C-alpha positions in Angstrom: 1.8 80.8 29.5 3.0 78.0 31.6 -0.5 76.9 32.4 -1.3 76.9 28.7 1.8 74.7 28.0 0.8 72.3 30.7 -2.7 72.1 29.3 -1.3 71.3 25.8 1.0 68.6 27.2 -1.8 67.0 29.2 -4.2 67.2 26.2 -1.6 65.6 23.9 -0.9 62.8 26.3 -4.7 62.2 26.6 -5.1 62.1 22.9 -2.1 59.9 22.4 -3.3 57.6 25.1 -6.7 57.4 23.5 -5.1 56.6 20.1 -2.8 54.0 21.7 -5.7 52.5 23.5 -7.6 52.4 20.2 -4.7 50.8 18.4 -4.2 48.3 21.2 -7.8 47.4 21.2 -7.8 47.1 17.4 -4.7 44.9 17.5 -6.1 42.8 20.3 -9.3 42.4 18.4 -7.4 41.3 15.3 -5.4 38.8 17.3 -8.5 37.5 18.9 -10.1 37.0 15.5 -6.9 35.2 14.3 -6.9 32.9 17.3 -10.6 32.2 16.8 -10.0 31.4 13.2 -7.1 29.2 14.2 -9.2 27.3 16.7 -12.0 27.0 14.1 -9.6 25.6 11.6 -8.1 23.0 13.9 -11.5 21.4 14.3 -12.4 21.5 10.6 -11.6 17.9 9.6 -12.8 16.2 6.4 -16.0 14.3 6.5 -14.3 11.4 4.8 -10.7 10.2 4.2 -10.2 7.9 1.3 -6.9 5.9 1.2 -6.4 4.6 -2.3 -3.7 1.9 -2.9 -2.9 0.9 -6.5 -1.2 -2.5 -6.2 2.2 -2.7 -8.1 2.0 0.9 -9.4 5.5 2.3 -10.1 5.9 6.1 -9.9 6.8 6.3 -13.6 3.4 5.0 -14.7 2.2 8.5 -13.8 4.6 10.1 -16.3 4.5 7.3 -18.9 0.8 7.3 -19.4 0.2 11.0 -18.5 -0.7 12.2 -22.0 -3.4 9.6 -22.3 -5.1 10.2 -18.9 -8.3 12.2 -18.8 -8.7 15.4 -16.8 -10.8 13.9 -14.0 -8.7 11.0 -12.7 -4.9 11.0 -12.0 -4.5 14.4 -13.6 -7.1 16.0 -11.2 -5.3 14.5 -8.2 -1.9 15.7 -9.3 -2.9 19.1 -10.7 -5.1 20.0 -7.7 -3.3 18.1 -5.0 0.2 17.6 -3.7 2.5 15.2 -5.6 5.5 13.6 -3.8 7.7 12.7 -6.8 10.4 11.0 -4.8 8.4 8.7 -2.5 9.9 5.4 -1.5 9.5 2.3 0.7 12.0 2.4 3.4 12.2 -1.4 3.9 12.3 -4.7 2.1 10.6 -7.0 1.3 8.4 -4.8 -1.0 5.3 -7.0 -1.1 1.6 -6.5 -0.9 0.8 -7.3 2.8 3.7 -5.4 4.3 3.0 -2.5 2.0 -0.6 -2.1 2.9 0.2 -2.5 6.6 3.0 0.1 6.5 0.9 2.7 4.6 -1.8 2.8 7.3 0.2 2.1 10.4 3.0 4.6 9.7 5.8 2.1 10.5 7.7 -0.8 8.9 7.5 -4.6 9.3 10.1 -4.3 12.0 7.3 -3.0 14.2 3.9 -3.9 12.7 4.9 -7.5 12.3 3.6 -8.2 8.7 6.8 -9.4 7.2 5.4 -10.9 4.0 2.3 -12.1 2.3 3.0 -15.3 4.1 6.0 -16.4 6.2 7.5 -19.3 8.2 6.2 -19.3 11.8 9.2 -20.7 13.7 7.0 -21.3 16.8 4.3 -23.2 15.0 6.8 -24.8 12.6 4.7 -23.9 9.5 4.0 -21.3 6.9 1.2 -18.8 7.9 -0.8 -16.4 5.8 -0.7 -12.7 6.8 -4.5 -12.5 7.4 -5.4 -16.1 7.9 -7.4 -16.7 11.1 -8.8 -20.1 12.0 -10.8 -18.5 14.9 -13.2 -16.7 12.6 -15.9 -18.0 10.2 -16.4 -17.0 6.6 -19.3 -14.8 5.5 -20.7 -14.9 2.0 -18.9 -18.1 1.2 -18.4 -21.6 2.7 -14.7 -21.7 1.8 -11.6 -20.8 3.9 -11.2 -17.7 1.7 -13.4 -16.0 4.4 -11.4 -17.1 7.4 -9.5 -13.9 7.6 -8.8 -11.1 10.1 -6.0 -8.5 10.9 -4.9 -10.3 14.1 -1.3 -10.8 13.0 -0.8 -7.0 12.6 0.4 -5.9 16.0 0.2 -2.1 15.7 -2.8 0.2 15.1 -3.6 2.0 11.9 -4.7 5.6 11.6 -8.2 4.3 11.0 -8.0 2.6 14.4 -6.9 5.9 16.0 -9.8 7.8 14.3 -12.2 5.2 15.7 -10.8 5.7 19.2 -10.8 9.5 18.8 -14.4 9.7 17.7 -15.7 7.3 20.4 -16.2 4.8 17.6 -18.7 7.1 15.9 -16.4 7.5 12.8 -16.8 4.5 10.5 -14.1 2.5 8.7 -14.7 0.4 5.7 -12.1 -1.6 3.7 -12.6 -2.7 0.1 -10.3 -4.7 -2.2 -10.2 -7.7 -4.5 -7.5 -9.1 -2.3 -8.3 -10.0 1.4 -5.0 -8.5 2.6 -5.7 -5.3 0.6 -9.0 -4.8 2.4 -8.2 -6.1 5.9 -4.8 -4.6 6.8 -5.6 -1.0 5.8 -8.9 -1.0 7.7 -7.2 -2.0 10.9 -8.4 -3.8 14.0 -11.6 -1.8 14.7 -13.1 -1.5 11.3 -16.9 -1.6 10.8 -16.3 -4.0 7.9 -13.7 -5.2 5.4 -14.7 -6.9 2.1 -12.8 -8.8 -0.6 -13.6 -10.6 -3.8 -13.8 -14.4 -3.8 -14.4 -14.9 -7.5 -15.4 -18.4 -8.7 -18.9 -19.2 -9.9 -20.6 -16.7 -7.6 -18.4 -13.7 -8.0 -19.2 -12.4 -4.5 -17.6 -10.0 -2.1 -17.1 -11.7 1.2 -16.0 -11.1 4.8 -15.6 -12.9 8.1 -17.2 -13.0 11.6 -14.3 -10.9 12.9 -16.5 -7.9 11.9 -20.1 -9.0 12.3 -22.3 -12.1 12.5 -23.7 -11.8 9.0 -23.1 -9.8 5.9 -24.9 -6.5 5.9 -28.0 -6.5 3.8 -26.6 -4.0 1.2 -23.6 -6.4 0.6 -26.0 -9.4 0.1 -28.1 -7.3 -2.3 -24.9 -6.3 -4.2 -23.9 -9.9 -4.6 -27.4 -11.0 -5.6 -27.2 -8.5 -8.5 -24.3 -10.4 -10.1 -22.2 -7.4 -10.9 -19.2 -9.6 -11.7 -20.9 -11.4 -14.6 -21.5 -8.2 -16.6 -17.7 -7.8 -16.9 -17.2 -11.2 -18.5 -17.0 -9.7 -21.9 -14.3 -9.1 -24.6 -11.2 -7.3 -23.3 -9.9 -5.2 -26.1 -7.9 -2.0 -25.8 -9.8 1.1 -24.7 -8.3 3.1 -27.6 -6.9 1.8 -31.0 -4.0 -0.4 -30.1 -1.7 1.4 -32.6 -1.9 4.4 -30.3 -0.4 2.5 -27.4 3.1 3.8 -27.8 4.2 3.7 -24.2 4.5 -0.1 -24.1 6.2 -2.8 -26.1 4.8 -4.9 -29.0 1.6 -6.8 -28.1 2.7 -10.3 -29.2 6.0 -11.3 -27.6 7.7 -14.0 -25.5 7.8 -12.1 -22.2 4.1 -12.5 -21.2 1.8 -15.2 -19.9 -1.7 -15.4 -21.3 -4.8 -17.0 -19.8 -5.2 -20.7 -19.6 -6.6 -22.2 -22.8 -5.5 -19.2 -24.8 -2.6 -19.6 -27.3 -1.1 -16.1 -27.2 -0.9 -13.1 -24.9 -2.3 -10.7 -27.3 -5.5 -8.6 -27.7 -8.4 -9.3 -27.8 -9.4 -11.7 -25.0 -12.8 -13.3 -24.9 -13.2 -13.4 -21.1 -16.6 -15.1 -21.1 -15.2 -18.0 -23.2 -12.0 -18.1 -21.2 -13.7 -17.9 -17.8 -14.5 -21.6 -17.6 -10.8 -22.4 -17.8 -9.7 -19.6 -15.5 -11.8 -19.8 -12.4 -15.1 -18.3 -13.8 -15.4 -14.7 -12.4 -11.9 -15.1 -10.9 -10.5 -14.3 -14.4 -11.5 -10.7 -13.7 -8.7 -10.4 -11.2 -6.3 -10.5 -14.2 -8.0 -7.7 -16.1 -8.8 -4.0 -15.6 -12.5 -5.0 -15.1 -11.8 -6.3 -11.7 -10.8 -2.7 -10.7 -14.1 -1.5 -12.2 -16.0 -4.1 -10.1 -14.1 -2.9 -7.0 -15.1 0.7 -7.8 -18.8 -0.4 -8.1 -18.6 -2.0 -4.7 -16.8 0.9 -3.1 -19.4 3.4 -4.4 -22.2 1.1 -3.0 -20.4 1.1 0.3 -20.2 4.9 0.4 -23.9 5.1 -0.2 -25.1 2.2 2.0 -22.8 3.1 5.0 -23.5 6.8 4.6 -19.8 7.6 4.7 -19.0 11.3 4.9 -22.6 12.3 5.7 -22.0 14.0 9.0 -19.3 16.0 10.7 -17.5 13.0 12.2 -14.7 11.8 10.0 -15.1 8.4 8.3 -12.4 6.3 6.6 -12.7 4.3 3.4 -9.7 2.2 2.4 -9.8 1.3 -1.3 -7.2 -1.0 -2.8 -7.0 -1.7 -6.5 -5.5 -5.2 -6.8 -5.9 -6.1 -10.4 -3.0 -3.9 -11.5 -0.8 -6.3 -9.6 -2.3 -9.4 -11.2 -1.9 -7.9 -14.7 1.7 -6.8 -13.9 2.6 -10.3 -12.7 1.0 -12.0 -15.7 2.1 -9.6 -18.6 5.0 -7.6 -17.2 5.8 -3.9 -16.8 6.2 -3.1 -20.5 3.0 -4.8 -21.8 0.1 -3.4 -23.7 -2.1 -5.0 -21.1 -0.6 -2.9 -18.3 -0.9 0.3 -20.3 -4.6 -0.4 -21.0 -5.2 -1.3 -17.4 -4.0 2.1 -16.2 -5.9 4.0 -18.8 -9.1 2.2 -17.6 -8.1 2.7 -13.9 -7.9 6.4 -14.6 -11.5 6.4 -15.6 -12.4 4.4 -12.4 -10.6 7.0 -10.2 -12.5 9.7 -12.0 -15.7 7.9 -11.2 -14.8 7.8 -7.5 -13.9 11.5 -7.4 -17.1 12.5 -9.2 -19.2 10.3 -6.8 -17.5 11.9 -3.8 -18.2 15.3 -5.2 -21.9 14.4 -5.5 -22.4 12.4 -2.2 -19.9 14.1 0.2 -19.4 17.4 -1.5 -16.3 18.8 -3.2 -14.0 20.2 -0.5 -15.4 17.9 2.2 -13.2 14.9 1.7 -9.4 14.1 1.6 -7.7 11.5 -0.5 -4.3 10.0 -0.7 -3.2 7.7 -3.5 -0.1 5.5 -3.3 1.1 1.9 -4.1 2.1 -1.0 -2.0 5.3 -1.6 -4.1 6.6 -1.3 -7.7 7.9 -3.9 -10.0 10.9 -4.8 -12.1 10.9 -5.2 -15.9 10.9 -8.8 -17.2 14.5 -9.8 -16.8 14.4 -11.7 -20.1 13.5 -8.5 -21.8 16.1 -6.5 -20.0 18.8 -9.0 -20.8 18.0 -8.7 -24.5 18.5 -5.0 -24.2 22.0 -5.6 -22.6 20.9 -4.6 -19.1 22.2 -6.9 -16.4 19.4 -9.1 -15.1 18.3 -12.7 -14.8 16.8 -15.4 -12.7 17.9 -16.9 -9.5 17.6 -20.7 -9.2 16.0 -21.0 -5.7 15.5 -24.7 -5.8 19.1 -25.3 -6.8 20.3 -22.9 -4.1 18.3 -24.8 -1.4 19.9 -28.1 -2.5 23.3 -26.5 -2.5 22.8 -25.2 1.0 21.9 -28.7 2.2 25.0 -30.1 0.5 27.2 -27.5 2.1 25.7 -28.3 5.6 26.3 -32.0 5.0 29.9 -31.5 4.0 30.7 -29.0 6.8 28.6 -30.2 9.7 27.5 -33.7 8.7 23.8 -32.8 9.0 21.3 -31.3 6.6 18.6 -30.6 9.2 20.2 -27.5 10.6 17.9 -25.5 8.4 14.1 -25.6 9.0 13.0 -23.3 6.2 14.1 -21.0 3.4 11.5 -18.6 2.2 11.1 -14.9 1.5 14.9 -14.6 1.1 15.3 -15.7 4.7 16.9 -18.7 6.3 15.4 -20.2 9.5 17.7 -22.4 11.7 16.6 -25.6 13.4 17.6 -24.7 17.0 16.8 -28.2 18.3 19.2 -29.7 15.9 21.8 -27.0 16.6 21.5 -27.7 20.4 21.8 -31.5 20.0 25.0 -31.0 18.0 26.5 -28.3 20.2 26.6 -25.8 17.2 26.4 -22.1 18.0 23.8 -20.3 16.0 26.2 -17.3 15.5 29.0 -19.6 14.2 26.6 -21.3 11.7 25.3 -17.9 10.6 28.8 -16.5 9.9 29.8 -19.7 8.0 26.6 -19.8 6.0 26.9 -16.1 5.2 30.4 -16.7 3.7 29.1 -19.6 1.6 26.1 -17.5 0.4 28.2 -14.5 -0.5 30.2 -16.7 -2.9 27.0 -17.9 -4.5 26.4 -16.5 -7.9 23.8 -13.6 -8.0 23.5 -13.2 -4.2 24.3 -9.6 -3.7 24.2 -9.1 0.1 23.8 -11.3 3.1 22.8 -10.3 6.7 22.9 -12.3 9.8 20.5 -11.9 12.7 23.3 -10.4 14.8 23.9 -7.7 12.1 20.2 -6.8 11.8 19.4 -6.8 15.6 22.4 -5.0 16.8 23.7 -3.1 13.8 22.7 0.5 13.1 22.2 1.3 9.4 21.0 4.8 8.3 20.8 4.3 4.6 21.3 2.0 1.6 20.0 -1.6 1.2 21.3 -2.4 4.7 18.8 0.0 6.3 15.9 -1.2 4.2 16.6 -4.8 5.1 16.9 -3.9 8.8 13.6 -2.0 8.7 11.9 -5.1 7.2 13.4 -7.4 9.9 11.1 -8.3 12.8 13.1 -9.6 15.7 10.4 -12.1 16.7 9.1 -13.3 13.3 12.0 -13.0 10.9 14.7 -15.6 10.2 18.4 -16.0 11.1 19.8 -14.9 7.8 18.4 -12.5 5.2 19.8 -12.1 1.7 19.3 -10.0 -1.4 19.8 -10.9 -5.1 21.9 -8.9 -7.6 20.0 -6.0 -9.1 17.2 -7.1 -11.5 17.6 -10.7 -10.6 14.4 -12.4 -9.4 13.3 -15.9 -8.3 10.4 -16.2 -10.7 9.4 -17.8 -14.0 10.8 -16.3 -17.3 7.5 -14.7 -18.2 5.8 -11.9 -16.4 7.4 -10.0 -13.6 7.5 -9.5 -9.8 8.8 -7.4 -6.9 10.1 -7.7 -3.4 13.6 -6.2 -3.5 15.2 -3.2 -1.8 15.9 -1.6 -5.2 14.3 1.6 -6.6 12.1 -0.2 -9.2 10.3 -1.8 -6.2 10.5 1.1 -3.7 9.7 4.1 -5.8 5.9 4.6 -5.8 3.4 7.5 -6.2 2.2 9.5 -3.3 -0.5 12.1 -4.0 -2.5 14.0 -1.4 -5.7 15.7 -2.5 -8.7 17.5 -1.1 -9.6 19.2 2.2 -6.7 20.5 4.2 -4.2 19.7 1.5 -1.9 22.4 -0.1 -1.5 22.2 -3.8 2.1 21.6 -5.0 4.8 19.1 -5.5 8.2 18.1 -4.1 11.2 16.1 -5.2 12.4 15.8 -1.6 12.5 12.3 -0.4 9.4 11.1 1.3 8.7 7.6 2.7 5.7 5.4 2.8 5.7 5.5 6.6 5.0 9.3 6.5 1.4 8.9 5.2 -0.3 7.8 8.4 1.3 10.5 10.6 0.4 13.1 8.0 -3.2 12.0 7.9 -3.3 11.7 11.7 -2.0 15.3 12.1 -4.5 16.5 9.6 -7.3 14.9 11.6 -5.9 16.0 14.9 -5.9 12.5 16.3 -3.3 10.4 18.1 -0.7 8.8 15.9 -0.8 5.0 15.3 1.0 3.4 18.3 3.9 1.9 16.3 4.5 5.0 14.2 8.1 5.7 13.0 7.3 8.0 10.1 7.2 11.8 10.1 4.5 14.4 9.4 4.8 15.9 5.9 3.9 19.3 7.4 4.4 21.3 4.2 1.4 19.5 2.7 -1.0 20.3 5.5 0.3 23.4 7.3 -1.8 26.5 6.8 -0.3 28.9 4.3 0.3 32.5 5.5 
C-alpha cells in the first residue's frame, strides 16, 4: 500500500512538473514573441515626416471654419489623428522666424537664438535679418533675396538629428513662400531649402549654402511658369453670402491691393499684378499656398522622398495665410476664403502622400508659428479694450526723458521688437551704471500709457518665472542677443497701422495655435491638457528613435506615440 502511495505521489509530481514546464515554456514563448514584437516596433519608423506650418493660424480657425471644410483636409487630420486643443507658444515675441525655429528645434529663442524676424545686433551696431547671409550666393536669382542660410540659428533641428542618425542618408527638404519659413525648419544640414521670390519671373530660389546650382527639377519647375497660371480673378470659392463666419466684405478695417479702390471681392489679380510686384501679388492670396503645394509635390517626386526605409523629412510652411491676415485682418472674408482653399491644398498633399509614399507610411504634424489679434479698431467699436501704441512718439519721449534726467540722448542705441538697447560706450564715458539706467527707465516706461509690463536685463537673466507673461518674456530673451529692457503693451494694443492686423505679444490670441499629429505611430484622440510648441520636436524625435535636438527644452508628448495596450 505504501509503495502504491509513493508511486502515486511521484507520478503526480512528474505530471505537475511536466505541466509546469509546459506552462513555463508557453509563457516564455509568449514573452519572447512580445519582446520580438517590441523590438520590431521600435525600428518601424515612418518613411517620411512632413512638418506643416500654417503661418498666422489661430486655433479657433479650426472650429470657426470646421463646417465648411471638406472631409480630406483638416477634418481628416483631426478625425484620424491626435488634436492638441490647448497648444501654446511658451515665449514672446510670437513672430514667424522664432516660431519656425522653435517648432523644429524644440526650444525657445532663449536657446536657439532667433529672437525675431530681424533684430538689432549690438556687436555689429546694425539691424540683421534672421536668415541673411552675405557669405553665400543666390541661386535662381541675381538679387539679395537668395543670400540666405540658417547660420544665425545656433541649435539643431530634429531634421538635423535625423540626418546625423541616418548617416546623412535620410533627406531633408524645406519649402515655403518665405525664406525663413523654408530655411529655419529644414535646419543646418538640409539637402535643400526653397522659397518664392515673386517678381516678374515667379521663381522658387535658394542659395549656395545648399549646393552650387539649382537642381534640374527646380529649374524645370521654374521654366514651366507655374506662378503665372494663378494670376486670375480671386473670387470666393463658394457664394459669398454663405461666408457667415466672418464680417461684412466691404468695411474700414482692411487694406486692399495697390491701385484697387476697395478691399472687397472680386480681385482681378492679373490686372493688379503690375502695380503689386507682378507674381509677388500671389503672396497676398490663397493661390500662393496652392503654388507652394505644387512645388512641394514636385519636390516629393523629384527627391524621391519616402521611397525607402530610411526616414526623410519635408518641411512645408504655408506663408500666404499670414500675408492675407496682415492685409485684411482676422475677421475678413478674405481670411475665411483663404482657409477654405487651404483645406483643399492640404487634402491634395494627403492624397499625394497616400499615392506616392503609401497610406500608413508617413507621419504629419500641423501647427502654426503664431496667431493674431483682431483689428483693434474693430474691437474698439465692439467696446473691447484695444488700440494702437504710438511707437514713434514713445521713442521721442524716451529721448526727452534721457535729456532731462541725464543730459544726453545718446544713451540708447536702438529701440526695436519691444526692446531697448543701451549705448554702453556712452554710459561708460558718463559714468552711468547700466543697472541704474535700467531701473530709472523702467519706472518711466511703466508710467507710459498702454505699456503693460517692463522687464530689465537683470530681471530676465537672474529671475525665475514659472508662468504668466513674465515666463514667456524670459523664454524669449536671449542673453547674448536681446536688449537691456523688454516691454509688453496692454492687451490688444499693437504698434501697427489702423487697418489689417498683426501679432507678437505674449497673449493667448498670439500664443494659442493648432497642433495636430497624424499618420504612422500616432494614436488617435484629443486632449485639452496644455501642450507647448517646444514639445513637437522631442515628440517626433522620440517617434523616430533619434537623438533630441541639442538645445531641446520641451517634453515628449508620450500619450500621442506610446503603444496602446
